[in-house]
C-alpha positions in Angstrom: 0.0 0.2 0.1 2.7 2.1 0.7 4.3 1.6 -2.7 0.8 2.4 -4.5 0.4 5.9 -2.7 4.1 7.3 -2.7 4.0 6.5 -6.8 1.1 8.6 -7.1 -0.9 10.2 -3.7 -3.5 11.4 -6.0 -7.0 11.2 -5.3 -8.2 8.5 -6.9 -4.5 6.6 -5.2 -6.0 7.2 -1.9 -9.5 6.3 -2.6 -8.1 3.2 -3.8 -6.1 2.2 -1.3 -8.9 2.0 0.9 -11.0 0.1 -1.3 -8.1 -2.7 -2.4 -5.8 -2.6 0.7 -8.0 -1.6 3.6 -8.4 -4.3 6.2 -11.1 -6.6 5.8 -13.0 -8.2 8.4 -16.3 -7.6 7.6 -18.0 -5.8 3.6 -19.0 -2.9 5.7 -16.2 -1.0 3.9 -17.3 -1.8 0.1 -21.4 -0.9 1.1 -19.8 2.4 2.4 -17.5 3.3 -0.5 -20.4 2.6 -3.0 -22.7 4.7 -0.6 -20.2 7.6 -0.6 -20.2 7.6 -4.2 -23.6 7.6 -4.9 -24.3 10.6 -2.3 -21.2 13.0 -3.4 -23.4 14.7 -5.7 -25.7 15.6 -3.2 -26.1 19.7 -2.4 -25.9 19.4 1.4 -22.7 17.6 2.5 -24.0 16.7 5.7 -25.7 13.0 5.5 -27.5 12.0 8.8 -26.7 8.4 9.3 -30.6 7.8 8.8 -30.1 8.6 4.8 -27.2 7.1 5.0 -28.6 4.2 6.4 -30.9 3.3 2.7 -28.5 3.0 0.5 -25.5 1.7 2.9 -28.2 -1.4 3.8 -29.4 -1.7 0.4 -26.1 -2.9 -0.6 -26.0 -5.4 2.1 -29.4 -6.8 1.5 -28.4 -7.1 -2.4 -25.0 -8.9 -1.0 -26.7 -11.2 1.5 -28.8 -12.8 -1.4 -25.7 -13.6 -3.2 -23.3 -14.7 -0.1 -24.2 -14.9 3.1 -21.1 -14.7 4.8 -20.1 -10.8 4.9 -17.8 -10.8 8.0 -15.4 -12.6 9.8 -17.5 -12.4 13.1 -19.6 -15.2 14.2 -22.6 -12.9 14.2 -23.7 -9.9 13.7 -27.4 -8.3 15.0 -27.3 -5.5 12.0 -26.7 -8.5 8.9 -29.1 -10.9 11.1 -31.6 -7.9 10.2 -30.5 -7.4 7.0 -31.3 -11.4 6.7 -34.9 -10.8 8.4 -35.5 -7.8 5.5 -34.6 -10.1 2.9 -37.1 -13.1 4.0 -39.8 -10.1 4.6 -39.6 -10.5 8.4 -38.6 -6.9 8.4 -40.4 -3.2 7.5 -38.1 -0.6 5.4 -38.4 1.7 8.4 -37.1 -1.0 11.3 -34.0 -2.2 8.8 -33.4 1.7 8.7 -33.3 2.3 12.3 -31.5 -0.8 13.0 -28.8 0.4 10.7 -28.3 4.1 11.9 -28.3 2.0 15.0 -26.0 -0.9 14.9 -24.5 -0.6 11.1 -22.1 2.2 11.5 -20.2 1.0 15.3 -17.2 0.6 13.4 -17.0 1.1 9.8 -16.7 5.0 10.2 -14.0 4.8 12.6 -12.0 2.0 10.4 -12.8 3.2 6.7 -9.5 5.5 6.0 -7.3 3.2 7.9 -5.2 0.9 5.8 -2.4 -0.8 7.1 -1.4 1.1 10.7 -2.6 4.3 10.2 -5.1 6.3 8.0 -4.6 7.6 4.5 -3.8 11.2 3.9 -7.2 12.3 2.4 -10.1 11.9 4.3 -13.6 11.2 2.5 -15.8 12.0 4.8 -15.8 13.5 8.4 -17.4 11.5 11.3 -19.8 14.2 13.4 -21.8 11.6 15.4 -22.6 12.0 18.7 -19.1 11.6 20.4 -18.4 9.8 17.7 -21.1 7.1 17.9 -24.6 6.6 17.9 -26.4 9.7 16.3 -25.4 12.1 14.1 -23.9 12.4 10.8 -20.9 12.6 8.4 -20.3 15.3 6.3 -19.0 14.9 2.7 -16.0 16.4 2.2 -14.5 18.3 -1.0 -12.3 15.8 -1.8 -15.3 12.9 -2.5 -16.5 15.4 -4.9 -13.8 16.3 -6.8 -13.0 12.6 -6.1 -16.5 11.8 -8.4 -16.5 14.5 -10.6 -12.9 13.6 -12.0 -12.1 11.2 -14.9 -11.4 8.3 -13.0 -14.8 8.8 -10.8 -17.4 7.4 -13.0 -15.5 3.6 -12.6 -14.4 3.8 -8.8 -18.6 2.0 -7.9 -17.5 -1.1 -10.4 -14.3 -1.5 -8.4 -15.6 -1.3 -5.4 -18.0 -4.2 -6.3 -15.6 -5.9 -8.1 -13.1 -6.1 -4.9 -16.5 -6.9 -2.8 -17.4 -10.6 -5.0 -14.0 -11.8 -4.5 -13.4 -11.3 -0.6 -16.9 -12.7 0.0 -16.4 -15.7 -2.1 -13.0 -15.9 -0.6 -15.0 -16.1 3.0 -17.7 -18.1 1.5 -15.5 -20.5 0.5 -13.1 -20.5 3.8 -10.1 -19.4 2.1 -7.2 -16.9 2.2 -7.3 -14.6 -0.4 -4.2 -15.7 -1.5 -5.5 -19.4 -1.8 -8.1 -18.5 -4.6 -6.6 -19.1 -8.3 -8.9 -16.7 -9.9 -8.9 -17.2 -13.8 -9.8 -14.3 -16.5 -11.8 -15.5 -19.2 -10.8 -12.9 -22.1 -13.8 -14.0 -24.1 -16.4 -12.9 -22.0 -14.2 -10.0 -19.8 -15.0 -12.0 -16.7 -13.3 -13.4 -13.2 -13.7 -16.6 -12.5 -12.8 -19.4 -10.0 -12.3 -22.6 -12.1 -14.1 -25.7 -11.0 -12.5 -28.2 -8.4 -13.4 -31.4 -6.4 -15.4 -28.3 -4.0 -17.4 -26.0 -6.2 -18.2 -25.9 -9.6 -17.2 -23.0 -11.7 -17.8 -19.8 -10.1 -18.8 -16.5 -11.8 -17.3 -13.5 -10.3 -17.1 -9.8 -11.9 -16.0 -8.1 -15.1 -12.2 -8.4 -15.5 -12.0 -4.7 -15.9 -13.7 -3.8 -12.6 -11.0 -5.7 -10.5 -8.2 -4.8 -12.0 -8.9 -1.5 -13.0 -8.1 -0.3 -9.3 -4.8 -1.7 -9.2 -3.5 -0.4 -12.5 -4.8 3.2 -11.5 -7.4 3.3 -14.1 -5.2 3.6 -17.6 -7.4 0.5 -18.5 -10.6 1.8 -17.9 -10.8 3.7 -21.8 -8.3 1.3 -23.5 -10.0 -2.0 -22.4 -8.6 -4.5 -19.9 -6.2 -6.1 -22.4 -3.9 -2.7 -22.2 -0.1 -3.8 -20.4 -0.5 -4.7 -16.9 0.9 -6.5 -14.1 -1.7 -8.8 -12.4 -1.8 -9.2 -8.9 -0.9 -12.7 -7.8 -4.7 -14.4 -7.3 -5.1 -14.3 -11.6 -4.2 -16.2 -13.9 -5.1 -15.6 -17.7 -7.5 -18.0 -19.9 -9.2 -17.5 -22.9 -12.4 -19.2 -22.0 -14.7 -21.8 -22.7 
């Protein structure tokens, strides 16, 4: 991560450091990243937790329908509420209330932390009461500049792709380094090849998964541009 930022400490590099290299103990970071990008163009830069909760919970509910394991912890009252919502056992209002009360307890504090400390750029400021419970966050000019930049358009796809890779590793109970991901050039798709444990599993688009590591240099030229793939990816022509 240090090398990643040192080469070009731009706004998008700081953001990508968070998404690609931040600690992963739950998928809340990815849900918050997508939520922040979606709210960046709102007129009021102060976002109450109830307003933040609506898209945040929606992203998590969508992913729980794909992969039920969204944290390394054995249990989560917040995720249980999202599951209940998916089953039709919890109302919209109840889900938003639970999300505002429980969903942000750790992710707002941890979002900017990569390695032993925070990245130099903050994309929001925490304005909760005493740092926890109630209150709001304030979106920074850095976030607005980021989403309005040439790089901004693909960042949501990058966060989604990274999320799919991480949750799949948790689902298969594998370390990230233990996933032999392959790239299908014909379908622009990353996938897990079939083995004795699983069937072939489609993960996400190649471009979204690799674009962040390439600092967006492949976003307009296509993913077949010159790149150094992460060690967990091998290439394939697909079938």
